[in-house]
N, C-alpha and C positions, 0 to 999 in steps of 0.2 A: 710495618714502617708507615709513618704518616706522610701524606702528600698535601701540597697546597691545592692541587686540583686533580681531577680524575677524568679520563675520557671514557665515555659510556657508549657502546655501539648497540643500537637497536636493530635486530635482525629478524626479518619476516619473509615468508613466502608469498605475502600479498602486500598491502600498502604499509603495514607496520603501525597502524594507528593504535591498535590495542596495546602493543608492547610499549609504544611511546607514551601512551596515557599513563600506564603503570609506572614507567620509568620517571616521568615528570612528577608524579605524585611523590615518589621517593626523593627525587632531586630537590623538590621544594623545601624539604626539611633541612637542607644544608646551605641555603642561600644561592643567589643567582650566579655567582662566579666560581662556585666550588666544583661544578661538573659541566663539561662540554659534551653535548649529546649529538651523535651522528646516526642517521637512520639509513639502513641498507634494505631496500625494498626488493621484492620478487626474487629472493634467493631460493630457487626452486630445484637446484641440483648441486652435486658436490663440487663441480667446477666453480660455480659462483660462490659456494661456501668457502672454498679454499682462498679465494681472493679476500674475503672478509677476514678469515683466520690469519692470513699473512699480515694484513694491515694491523690486526689486533695484537699480534706478536711483536711487531715493531714498536707499537705505541703503548704496550702493556695495558691495553684497554679492558674494561669490564664489558662482558657480553650479556645482553638480555635478548632472549629469542622467543618467538612464537611461531614455531614450525609445526605444522599439523601432520606432515608425513612422518610416520614413526621411524622409518629407516633413516631418512635424512636427519631427523632430530637427534636420534641416538648417535649417529656418526658425528654430527657437528659438536655435540656436547663432549663426547669422548676425545675428539681431536683438540678441542679447546683446553680441556683439562691436561692432556698430555703435553701441550706446549706451554703450560703454566699460566693460562689465562683463567680468571675467575668467570664463571658463567652462571646465569640465572635462567632456568628453563621454566617459563611461566605456564605453558599449557600441558607439558608432559605429565606431571604428577596428577593433574585433574583428569586428563584423558585416560590415563592408566587406571585410576580408581573407578571412573564411570564405566569403562570398558569391562572391568572385572565384575562390578556390581550388576551391570546389565547383561553380562555374558555375551557381548557382541563387540565387534570392532567399530571404531569411529569412522565416519565417512572419509576423513583425511582430505577434504576439499577446501583449499584456501578461499577466504573471502566470503564464507557463508554468513557471518555476522553482518558484514556490510550489506549483503543482499537483503537480509532480514530487515535491517534498518531502513534501507531504501524502500522496501515494500511498505513498511509502517508509515513512512512520511508520504508515500504516494496515496495511501488510504486517507490520511489526514487531509491532504490537499483536495482529494475527491469529495470528502464530506463537507469541507468548507465551500467548495464549488456548489454542491447540491443545495446547501443552505442559501447561498447568494442567489441561486437561480430557481428557487422554489416558487411554485404557483404563478409562473409567468414573470417573476421579477428579473431584472437585468437582461432584457431580451438582446441587448447588444453583445452579450457573452455567449449566445447560442452557438456561434461559430466555433467556440473553443470547447464545446461539449463533446465528449466521446459518445454520448447517447442523449437523445431528447425523447421524453415520454409525453405523449399527448392523449387527451381524453376528457370526457365530461366530469363534472363534479361527483365525488364519492366513488371513483373507480380505483382508489388507492394509489394515485400518482405519487403523492409525497412519501408515504412509507416505502413504496417500491423504489423510489429514487434514492432514499436514504439507505435502503438495504444494498442496492447496487453500489452506492458510494462506499459502503463498508467493505465491498469487494474490490475497491480500488478504481471504479469506473466513474469518471466525472460526469454526473447525470443532471440534466435540467428537466423541468417539467412545465408544460404549458396547458392551462385549462382551455377548453373549447366551449364557447357559449354563442348562441346565434346572434346576440346583440352586439358582439364585438369581434371584428376580424382578428385572426391571429397575427402576431407581429410578422412583418415582411421577412425578418431574419430567419424565421422558421423555414421558409421556402428556399432559402439559400443553403440549408444544411443538406448534405448528401442523403438521399432517401434511406440508404442502408444504416445510417446513424440515427434514424427516427423510428420509434415504435408507437403504435396506436393501441389504446385499450378500449375494448367494447364490453358490454355486459347486457344480459337479458333485461328488458325493461321492467318486468315484474320484480326481479331481484333488486334492481336499482331503486324502484319505488319503495320496497321494503326497507332498504338501507336508509333511504332519505327520511322516511317516516320515523324510523327509530332515532335518527339524528335530530330531527325537529323536536321529538319528545324530550330528549336530553337537554335541549336548549329551552324547554318550557314553552314551545310554540305549538299551535294547533295544526296538526298535519292535514286535517280535513279542509282547512281554509287556504293554506299556502299552496300556490301553484307548483312549488318546488317538487312536491311529491305526487303530482297529478299525472295521469297517464298521457294526456295530450302534450303536456310540457316535456315529459321525459322522452317521448317519441320524437318530438321536434328537436331536442338537443342531440339525441343519438343519430338522427338522420343528418343533422348538420355536421356532427363530428365525423361521420363516415364519409361525407363529401369532402371534408378537409383532408382526411387520410388518403382518399383516392387522389386528390390533387397533389399531395406530397409524394405519394407512391410508396408509402412505408409499409412495413410488415405489421399485421394486426394480430393482437392476442386477445382472446376471450377470457375475461377474469371472472366469469359467473361461477360462483361457488368454489373459487380457487383460493388457496392460501397464498399469501404474498411470496412465500418461499418457492412454491410451485411455479408461479409465473416468473419469478426471478430466474429460476434455473432454466426455464425454456428460453428466456431472453439471453442468458449467458451462453447457452448452447448456440443460439442464433448468431451472436456476435463473436463466437469463437473464444470465449474466456473460460 
């Protein structure tokens, strides 16, 4: 029997965004006035399910559901069919197939996709923050950082910051050089949110000499890779770290992943 319009009830044990997105994709094929859509959120037990079913029976509504709990989903679909309502179970067939192929039960936890999406966007924001606050840029934003990395040049501040940002931690990094005082904003950041990187001078000299060669510069001429300059920078950096009161990590012969894991353990992530 044809109808001028149809009521479509979206039913979920969480926010219902997944079911509504699928429903709207179908509704769009029939024009804006053909279907009226109503969302029922947080239908987590049979009592709430019965309220929806009674309303659906009165209005002869089509039901679209994304219920992750197997027992509740099976009960809801069966009752809907028994009372004569058409019902579309979006997740059920997929969950059943995957459960059979993987030989294990699904978690049946509502809202996991939303949590995954939120985690993804949190990482994206952290990466954007790390880029904006790389190498001392945007010092006015240091107060917003979840972590601030400080150290002399070539202690892997930038790659470490980006690695931590990919873990969802909004990380800034500030270079320490004797000729320039660190930004005042650094000293306003709580010490537990700042980490300092130190390195053995001989290793730093080696890294810097290799860097100069890549740039086509003479490592024997540049003070950048000379012992006196390196010691001066490291001593200055250590004095700043003591002033900040931050935790210090030695990155000598350490992979970025190793240092990052130590920092993650320190900050409790």
